Backbone bond lengths (Angstrom), bond angles and torsions (degrees), N, CA, C in turn:
res aa  C-N    CA-C-N  psi(-1)  N-CA   C-N-CA  omega(-1)  CA-C   N-CA-C  phi
1 M - - - 1.440 - - 1.517 107.75 -
2 G 1.306 120.45 -107.67 1.449 122.77 -178.78 1.503 110.11 -137.80
3 E 1.316 115.47 175.40 1.448 120.96 178.31 1.518 107.06 -100.28
4 E 1.319 117.55 126.34 1.460 120.56 -176.65 1.519 109.90 -100.83
5 M 1.331 115.13 135.74 1.452 121.55 177.10 1.519 107.63 -132.71
6 M 1.285 117.59 145.19 1.455 121.11 174.89 1.525 108.01 -99.79
7 M 1.322 115.62 131.77 1.451 121.26 178.63 1.527 107.38 -108.85
8 E 1.300 115.94 140.89 1.455 119.70 178.99 1.517 109.87 -96.02
9 G 1.325 115.60 160.68 1.455 120.29 178.00 1.517 111.10 -59.59
10 D 1.343 116.49 146.86 1.456 120.39 -178.08 1.530 111.36 -120.00
11 G 1.329 116.33 13.66 1.448 119.75 -178.58 1.528 112.95 88.02
12 H 1.331 117.09 -10.02 1.458 121.38 179.92 1.510 110.96 -108.87
13 G 1.294 118.13 19.53 1.459 121.65 -177.70 1.520 108.14 127.27
14 E 1.285 116.33 164.42 1.452 120.60 -178.60 1.521 110.98 -89.80
15 H 1.305 115.20 137.25 1.460 121.79 175.96 1.516 107.31 -114.61
16 G 1.304 116.64 137.52 1.450 121.40 178.35 1.510 110.15 -104.81
17 A 1.305 114.88 -143.17 1.455 120.60 -178.63 1.523 110.25 -69.36
18 L 1.314 114.58 148.82 1.454 122.76 177.17 1.521 107.04 -130.50
19 I 1.326 116.21 126.62 1.456 120.47 178.61 1.519 108.15 -119.05
20 T 1.329 116.71 128.31 1.454 121.45 179.54 1.521 109.82 -103.97
21 H 1.327 115.68 144.59 1.460 122.38 -178.14 1.528 108.48 -140.09
22 E 1.309 117.54 151.40 1.461 122.19 164.90 1.514 105.73 -104.15
23 E 1.325 116.78 129.79 1.459 122.23 -173.97 1.523 113.06 -48.31
24 G 1.320 117.78 -45.19 1.455 121.46 -176.00 1.515 115.28 -72.32
25 D 1.325 118.07 -12.16 1.465 121.71 -177.86 1.520 113.65 -91.33
26 I 1.333 118.23 -13.06 1.461 121.00 -171.93 1.524 110.71 -81.61
27 R 1.316 115.54 120.58 1.469 122.02 177.81 1.520 111.51 -112.55
28 E 1.350 115.27 -21.77 1.460 121.10 -176.79 1.521 108.88 -147.61
29 G 1.332 115.48 140.02 1.459 120.42 176.68 1.518 112.50 97.83
30 L 1.318 114.79 -165.19 1.454 123.12 -176.38 1.523 110.57 -63.85
31 A 1.336 115.79 136.14 1.465 121.24 179.22 1.512 109.73 -144.17
32 V 1.320 115.60 154.75 1.461 122.32 169.88 1.523 106.05 -130.02
33 N 1.335 115.49 122.07 1.457 121.75 178.65 1.518 108.79 -109.15
34 L 1.332 116.36 136.12 1.458 122.58 -177.65 1.523 110.22 -105.14
35 N 1.330 115.73 133.31 1.456 122.81 171.18 1.524 107.31 -126.86
36 I 1.333 116.55 134.44 1.463 121.80 -179.30 1.519 108.43 -120.47
37 T 1.332 116.57 131.93 1.468 121.38 175.83 1.521 109.10 -137.33
38 P 1.325 118.76 146.33 1.454 126.08 -5.35 1.526 110.99 -82.89
39 V 1.297 115.64 163.65 1.456 122.33 172.94 1.521 107.81 -119.20
40 P 1.305 120.03 147.03 1.460 126.14 1.14 1.531 111.65 -69.94
41 V 1.325 114.73 154.53 1.459 121.42 179.15 1.523 108.07 -82.45
42 E 1.332 115.85 130.34 1.458 121.57 -178.45 1.519 110.57 -130.30
43 T 1.327 115.21 149.07 1.467 119.85 177.23 1.522 109.81 -62.68
44 G 1.333 115.53 147.19 1.449 121.63 176.55 1.519 115.14 76.63
45 R 1.331 118.16 -2.30 1.461 121.61 -179.90 1.527 109.13 -115.32
46 E 1.326 116.30 128.26 1.460 120.61 -178.39 1.522 111.28 -64.60
47 V 1.340 114.99 133.75 1.462 121.60 173.87 1.514 108.10 -119.19
48 R 1.313 115.01 159.59 1.462 121.06 177.58 1.523 107.65 -113.99
49 F 1.330 115.15 125.88 1.460 122.16 172.95 1.529 107.00 -95.77
50 D 1.319 117.64 120.60 1.463 122.87 173.62 1.526 107.84 -112.01
51 F 1.324 116.02 121.19 1.464 122.88 179.07 1.523 107.77 -108.86
52 F 1.327 116.69 116.06 1.460 122.04 -179.06 1.522 108.66 -99.13
53 V 1.330 116.75 109.68 1.466 123.48 178.97 1.527 106.61 -88.29
54 N 1.332 115.94 122.06 1.459 119.73 -173.38 1.519 111.65 -151.91
55 E 1.336 114.55 168.23 1.468 122.74 175.49 1.517 108.09 -109.37
56 K 1.306 116.03 129.78 1.463 121.88 178.13 1.520 109.05 -104.75
57 P 1.311 120.69 152.90 1.465 124.76 -5.37 1.523 110.04 -74.70
58 G 1.294 115.89 165.43 1.452 120.78 175.85 1.510 114.86 102.48
59 N 1.335 118.04 -15.86 1.466 121.84 179.02 1.531 113.05 56.23
60 A 1.336 117.37 39.88 1.465 121.53 178.39 1.527 109.04 -69.69
61 P 1.329 118.33 122.13 1.465 120.89 -178.20 1.527 112.32 -59.72
62 V 1.317 116.07 141.49 1.458 122.74 173.09 1.528 106.18 -104.49
63 P 1.333 118.10 115.64 1.470 119.90 -176.86 1.530 111.71 -66.73
64 A 1.325 115.30 151.38 1.462 120.69 178.51 1.524 110.99 -57.24
65 S 1.321 117.31 -28.70 1.468 120.60 179.95 1.525 112.32 -66.16
66 A 1.332 117.92 -16.86 1.462 121.81 178.24 1.528 111.83 -86.77
67 L 1.338 116.76 -9.46 1.459 120.97 179.74 1.523 109.81 -89.67
68 E 1.323 115.73 149.64 1.458 121.81 178.79 1.524 109.62 -104.30
69 L 1.310 116.31 146.72 1.460 120.62 176.58 1.521 109.87 -68.69
70 E 1.310 115.21 139.35 1.468 122.14 172.89 1.525 105.36 -131.66
71 H 1.313 117.01 116.88 1.467 121.83 -175.11 1.529 110.06 52.49
72 T 1.302 116.95 47.38 1.474 128.00 175.54 1.530 115.00 68.70
73 K 1.341 119.35 8.69 1.465 121.52 -177.94 1.527 110.49 -128.06
74 L 1.351 115.93 149.47 1.475 120.78 176.42 1.523 112.04 -76.45
75 M 1.337 117.04 -32.26 1.462 120.74 -179.03 1.522 109.42 -144.92
76 H 1.317 114.66 140.06 1.462 121.98 173.16 1.519 106.88 -115.67
77 V 1.320 116.77 138.10 1.457 121.86 177.77 1.527 108.24 -128.74
78 I 1.326 114.54 129.79 1.460 121.65 177.34 1.526 107.50 -120.19
79 G 1.323 116.33 135.32 1.458 122.14 174.03 1.510 108.85 -125.98
80 V 1.343 116.99 137.36 1.455 121.93 -178.13 1.525 108.72 -132.73
81 R 1.347 115.77 131.85 1.457 119.97 177.63 1.522 110.50 -77.17
82 E 1.310 115.83 155.49 1.468 123.25 -173.86 1.522 114.35 -53.76
83 D 1.343 119.39 -29.41 1.467 120.54 -179.87 1.525 112.40 -93.82
84 L 1.326 116.48 3.40 1.469 124.46 179.20 1.529 113.60 66.81
85 D 1.342 118.35 10.73 1.456 121.57 179.50 1.525 113.29 -92.11
86 E 1.322 118.42 -10.64 1.462 122.82 179.39 1.526 108.15 -127.47
87 F 1.329 116.51 137.05 1.459 119.81 174.50 1.523 108.80 -153.74
88 F 1.330 115.44 162.86 1.455 120.86 174.17 1.518 109.25 -145.49
89 H 1.333 115.25 156.08 1.464 123.58 178.21 1.526 105.83 -136.11
90 I 1.340 116.21 113.03 1.459 121.77 -176.00 1.525 110.14 -130.05
91 H 1.333 116.50 167.30 1.464 121.71 -174.80 1.529 110.76 -132.24
92 P 1.323 117.88 95.42 1.469 120.26 176.04 1.528 111.00 -62.09
93 Q 1.333 114.72 153.06 1.451 122.43 178.91 1.522 109.30 -120.82
94 P 1.326 117.79 158.74 1.471 118.93 176.33 1.530 110.16 -52.82
95 A 1.330 115.86 132.47 1.467 121.69 -175.42 1.517 110.69 -73.50
96 Q 1.291 115.38 145.26 1.458 123.10 175.09 1.521 106.99 -115.75
97 I 1.313 117.54 104.23 1.453 121.78 179.41 1.512 107.97 -108.94
98 S 1.309 115.60 122.93 1.460 120.10 179.30 1.514 109.29 -124.13
99 E 1.332 116.45 170.66 1.461 120.36 178.59 1.515 110.85 -57.76
100 G 1.327 117.28 -36.82 1.457 120.48 179.63 1.511 112.89 -61.53
101 N 1.340 117.31 -33.34 1.463 121.28 178.89 1.519 111.89 -73.50
102 L 1.319 117.58 -14.21 1.459 121.10 -173.81 1.524 112.38 -111.08
103 G 1.323 117.72 16.22 1.452 120.85 176.97 1.513 113.89 62.19
104 G 1.330 117.82 39.18 1.461 121.07 177.25 1.516 114.64 91.11
105 Q 1.331 117.90 -7.92 1.460 119.94 177.00 1.523 109.35 -72.89
106 A 1.321 116.06 163.98 1.464 120.62 177.57 1.525 109.46 -59.26
107 A 1.323 116.67 145.90 1.464 121.15 179.82 1.518 110.29 -61.30
108 A 1.336 115.17 135.54 1.461 121.24 179.07 1.522 108.76 -91.99
109 S 1.312 116.29 156.41 1.456 120.74 176.90 1.517 109.23 -73.93
110 S 1.325 116.69 130.83 1.457 120.77 176.04 1.523 110.49 -104.78
111 E 1.335 116.80 9.97 1.463 121.36 179.52 1.524 109.60 -56.21
112 G 1.313 116.48 127.45 1.458 121.89 177.63 1.515 114.12 83.36
113 L 1.324 118.48 2.32 1.461 121.70 -175.07 1.521 110.77 -105.94
114 L 1.332 115.67 124.03 1.460 122.05 173.28 1.513 106.80 -118.32
115 S 1.344 116.60 135.60 1.460 120.78 -172.82 1.520 111.74 -135.48
116 V 1.335 113.48 156.52 1.461 121.02 175.32 1.527 107.73 -159.07
117 N 1.341 115.92 147.33 1.457 121.41 175.33 1.523 109.43 -96.42
118 Y 1.340 115.30 151.25 1.461 120.12 -178.43 1.526 109.29 -152.98
119 V 1.339 116.39 149.06 1.460 122.21 175.90 1.525 107.96 -122.45
120 F 1.329 116.86 120.59 1.462 121.70 176.45 1.522 108.71 -79.55
121 A 1.332 116.82 133.13 1.461 121.54 179.41 1.528 111.23 -89.43
122 N 1.329 117.50 -29.20 1.460 121.07 -174.01 1.518 111.67 -133.93
123 P 1.341 116.18 147.65 1.462 120.86 -178.25 1.529 112.22 -77.78
124 G 1.327 114.95 166.30 1.465 122.36 176.40 1.514 110.71 141.76
125 R 1.328 116.04 -176.03 1.462 121.83 175.03 1.526 107.54 -95.89
126 Y 1.338 115.49 134.12 1.458 121.65 -178.06 1.519 109.82 -122.61
127 K 1.322 115.99 137.39 1.461 123.16 171.50 1.518 106.17 -102.26
128 I 1.345 116.21 135.02 1.463 121.71 -177.25 1.519 109.49 -121.41
129 W 1.331 115.51 137.10 1.460 122.65 175.62 1.519 108.63 -124.51
130 S 1.322 116.92 139.63 1.463 121.47 173.26 1.523 108.02 -117.30
131 E 1.333 116.04 151.04 1.462 120.99 -179.83 1.523 109.40 -135.25
132 I 1.320 114.98 130.84 1.465 122.36 173.75 1.518 108.42 -131.50
133 K 1.333 115.15 165.90 1.461 120.49 178.90 1.518 109.15 -129.01
134 T 1.337 115.84 128.50 1.464 122.21 174.19 1.517 108.47 -138.30
135 D 1.319 116.39 141.61 1.466 122.40 177.73 1.531 112.29 50.64
136 G 1.331 116.75 37.17 1.458 121.75 177.62 1.518 114.67 76.55
137 I 1.330 117.95 6.04 1.466 122.21 -178.24 1.522 109.49 -114.62
138 N 1.332 116.01 129.69 1.455 120.81 175.31 1.533 108.25 -85.62
139 H 1.335 115.40 131.23 1.462 122.15 178.20 1.524 107.60 -115.57
140 V 1.330 116.27 125.61 1.457 121.95 177.40 1.523 107.28 -111.76
141 F 1.344 115.74 128.05 1.456 121.95 -177.87 1.525 109.47 -115.47
142 G 1.324 116.25 122.44 1.457 121.53 173.49 1.519 108.34 -86.85
143 H 1.316 116.98 131.14 1.459 122.49 -178.88 1.523 109.17 -107.83
144 P 1.336 117.49 156.78 1.474 119.69 179.19 1.530 111.36 -56.37
145 E 1.332 115.84 147.32 1.456 120.98 177.25 1.527 110.03 -60.98
146 I 1.322 114.97 149.33 1.466 119.42 174.61 1.524 108.48 -121.28
147 A 1.318 115.67 148.81 1.457 121.82 176.65 1.517 108.49 -100.82
148 V 1.321 115.36 131.47 1.458 121.80 177.45 1.527 107.06 -114.57
149 A 1.327 116.34 122.25 1.462 122.14 -179.13 1.523 109.46 -104.02
150 G 1.328 115.68 168.43 1.455 120.37 173.54 1.507 112.94 118.72
151 P 1.344 115.19 -179.15 1.463 119.79 -178.53 1.526 111.52 -72.35
152 G 1.303 114.67 160.76 1.460 121.42 -179.94 1.508 109.28 132.60
153 T 1.304 115.56 -179.85 1.459 121.18 180.00 1.522 109.13 -82.86
154 G 1.324 115.72 116.15 1.466 120.94 179.39 1.515 111.11 -78.90
155 P 1.332 115.89 177.26 1.464 120.90 179.20 1.528 111.67 -54.14
156 Q 1.322 116.09 138.99 1.460 121.94 -175.58 1.520 113.86 -104.85
157 K 1.337 116.93 -7.81 1.472 119.85 -179.86 1.517 108.49 -153.81
158 D 1.312 115.58 161.99 1.456 121.40 179.03 1.526 110.49 -92.58
159 V 1.320 115.45 106.69 1.458 123.11 174.20 1.506 104.50 -135.06
160 Y 1.314 119.32 135.22 1.458 121.41 -177.13 1.506 110.66 -119.37
161 F 1.339 115.30 145.84 1.466 121.44 -179.98 1.503 109.77 -69.40
């Protein structure tokens, strides 16, 4: 499942249990799966991050209404480049999928889907983590590294995740 850690209050609010997971290791229980489009990911081109919150096995969607706010947001996403010189912090929102978004096809279910657009300024390998809160427990999910190609300032030192 995941590794559980207890966090103590830091004067900025109370923190409870924190459970960390790697996306590919989850076989049962709460999961967040990341899909990025379009691929390959290139600098200067907008990509869409889709985070599917679900229960395994079976991939049963977890509705946004089941998530708790943490620092006024349903989900926090952090991305860090391999040399630790580039990072981002973004907040996906519940996805709105309509027939218009699907080119005339029937509307797809967006249950459990939180999305956000992002533009990478610099190339390199990035590790992405998402965080949600349910039942008073913060869950952090590590997602597979992604490669970003294109112009820009590449990694300047060797640091590995």
